[in-house]
Backbone as numpy.savetxt, mean C-alpha at the origin, in Angstrom:
# Nx Ny Nz CAx CAy CAz Cx Cy Cz
-16.38 27.65 0.34 -16.97 26.04 0.89 -17.51 26.03 2.40
-18.10 25.43 2.73 -18.87 25.28 3.96 -17.76 24.58 4.97
-18.11 24.83 6.47 -17.46 24.29 6.85 -17.51 22.69 7.25
-19.09 22.01 6.89 -18.95 20.67 6.54 -18.11 20.00 5.46
-18.20 20.69 4.33 -17.62 20.04 3.35 -16.22 20.34 3.57
-15.46 21.48 3.92 -14.06 21.26 4.49 -13.58 20.45 5.41
-14.51 20.13 6.77 -14.52 19.09 7.64 -14.23 17.78 6.84
-15.10 17.33 5.97 -15.10 16.33 5.18 -13.73 16.06 4.28
-13.51 17.22 3.64 -12.11 17.08 2.84 -11.27 16.84 3.51
-11.03 17.43 4.94 -10.22 17.10 5.80 -9.81 15.38 6.10
-11.15 15.28 6.36 -11.25 13.52 6.91 -10.84 12.55 5.74
-11.21 12.85 4.57 -10.61 12.12 3.28 -9.16 12.22 3.05
-8.58 13.42 3.22 -7.22 13.45 3.52 -6.31 12.69 4.57
-6.91 13.16 5.46 -6.07 12.29 6.81 -6.19 10.77 6.28
-7.36 10.31 5.87 -7.54 8.99 5.52 -6.71 8.26 4.59
-6.20 9.19 3.35 -5.34 8.87 2.56 -4.09 9.29 3.26
-3.54 10.03 3.81 -2.30 10.03 4.30 -1.82 9.08 5.04
-2.88 8.44 5.75 -2.77 7.48 6.84 -2.52 6.21 6.22
-3.39 6.00 4.94 -3.16 4.72 4.59 -1.78 4.49 3.49
-1.25 5.78 2.92 -0.24 6.00 2.21 1.05 5.57 3.18
0.99 6.50 4.48 2.00 6.10 5.40 2.35 4.66 5.60
1.18 4.25 6.17 0.96 2.98 6.49 1.40 1.86 5.71
1.23 2.26 4.36 2.07 0.87 3.48 0.55 0.46 3.19
-0.89 0.64 3.91 -1.62 -0.26 3.30 -2.24 -0.06 2.00
-1.73 0.94 1.03 -2.68 0.97 -0.31 -1.59 0.34 -1.40
0.03 -0.16 -0.64 0.35 -0.89 -1.66 -0.22 -2.17 -2.57
-0.82 -3.18 -1.57 -1.26 -3.91 -2.03 -2.15 -3.46 -3.47
-3.30 -2.47 -3.16 -3.79 -1.98 -4.57 -3.41 -1.93 -5.54
-1.97 -1.00 -5.20 -1.49 -0.42 -6.54 -1.00 -1.55 -7.17
-0.60 -2.74 -6.51 0.13 -3.86 -6.82 -0.73 -4.66 -7.71
-2.23 -4.92 -7.54 -3.12 -5.64 -8.23 -3.44 -4.70 -9.45
-3.70 -3.08 -9.44 -3.85 -2.41 -10.12 -2.77 -2.65 -11.22
-1.50 -2.55 -10.99 -0.28 -2.84 -11.86 -0.42 -4.01 -12.63
-0.50 -5.28 -11.64 -0.24 -6.29 -12.63 -1.56 -6.72 -13.25
-3.04 -6.22 -13.43 -3.73 -6.23 -14.12 -3.57 -5.55 -15.22
-3.09 -4.34 -15.13 -2.53 -3.83 -16.43 -1.66 -4.27 -17.31
-0.62 -4.61 -16.73 0.50 -5.59 -17.51 0.07 -6.94 -18.06
-0.48 -7.73 -17.18 -0.82 -9.06 -17.74 -2.48 -9.07 -17.01
-3.29 -9.13 -17.83 -4.81 -9.17 -17.45 -5.27 -10.70 -17.14
-4.53 -11.91 -17.51 -4.59 -13.03 -17.65 -3.83 -13.69 -16.21
-2.91 -13.01 -15.93 -2.02 -13.30 -15.05 -2.70 -13.78 -13.67
-2.30 -14.51 -12.63 -2.80 -14.75 -11.77 -2.22 -13.85 -10.62
-3.13 -12.87 -9.76 -2.54 -11.74 -8.82 -2.28 -12.72 -7.63
-1.32 -12.07 -6.90 -1.17 -12.91 -5.37 -2.27 -12.57 -4.45
-2.31 -13.29 -3.54 -3.46 -12.90 -2.27 -2.75 -12.15 -1.55
-3.85 -11.40 -0.86 -2.97 -10.25 0.04 -1.78 -10.86 0.83
-2.07 -11.63 1.50 -1.51 -12.73 2.49 -0.25 -12.75 1.91
0.06 -13.31 0.78 0.99 -13.99 0.10 1.86 -12.29 -0.47
1.18 -11.47 -0.60 1.65 -10.43 -0.99 2.77 -9.45 0.26
1.75 -9.47 1.23 2.39 -8.95 2.22 3.48 -10.06 2.71
3.69 -11.09 2.46 4.74 -12.18 2.98 6.04 -11.97 2.10
5.82 -11.46 0.77 6.82 -11.23 0.22 7.39 -9.67 0.47
6.44 -9.08 0.63 7.24 -7.66 0.94 8.04 -7.83 2.12
7.67 -8.53 3.15 8.46 -8.76 4.38 9.78 -9.70 3.96
9.62 -10.46 3.22 10.76 -11.26 3.10 11.74 -10.48 2.35
11.70 -9.69 1.13 12.37 -8.90 0.57 12.90 -7.56 1.17
11.97 -6.97 2.38 12.94 -6.19 3.27 13.57 -6.88 4.28
13.56 -8.23 4.58 14.45 -8.58 5.58 15.78 -9.42 4.48
15.78 -9.49 3.41 16.78 -9.78 2.74 18.10 -9.01 2.42
17.50 -7.88 2.62 18.35 -6.80 2.56 18.35 -5.52 3.47
19.50 -5.82 4.55 19.29 -4.95 5.61 19.21 -3.26 5.61
19.95 -2.82 4.73 19.95 -1.61 4.03 18.51 -0.97 3.75
17.64 -1.99 3.50 16.20 -1.34 3.10 15.33 -1.54 4.18
15.53 -2.41 5.25 14.27 -2.55 5.95 14.95 -1.94 7.55
14.00 -2.29 8.23 13.94 -1.54 9.82 14.81 -2.33 10.51
15.50 -3.48 10.65 16.23 -3.95 11.56 17.39 -4.31 11.45
18.18 -3.97 12.68 19.41 -3.57 12.85 20.42 -5.11 12.65
19.94 -6.11 12.99 20.45 -7.33 13.10 20.43 -8.37 11.93
């Protein structure tokens, strides 16, 4: 494997890791799941999805990052 190919592979892996760690791919997974389960169902917008995630996290302090 050449150095250029190895560097490209490392960059792709780093991008994937950062997106997974930050939760950026959660919406993409949600859309794929929703379309698979019920293609006719209306899919939440990204804004509504993020609001729903935040509300769910804040509703249960054991799962969230808030102490109070």
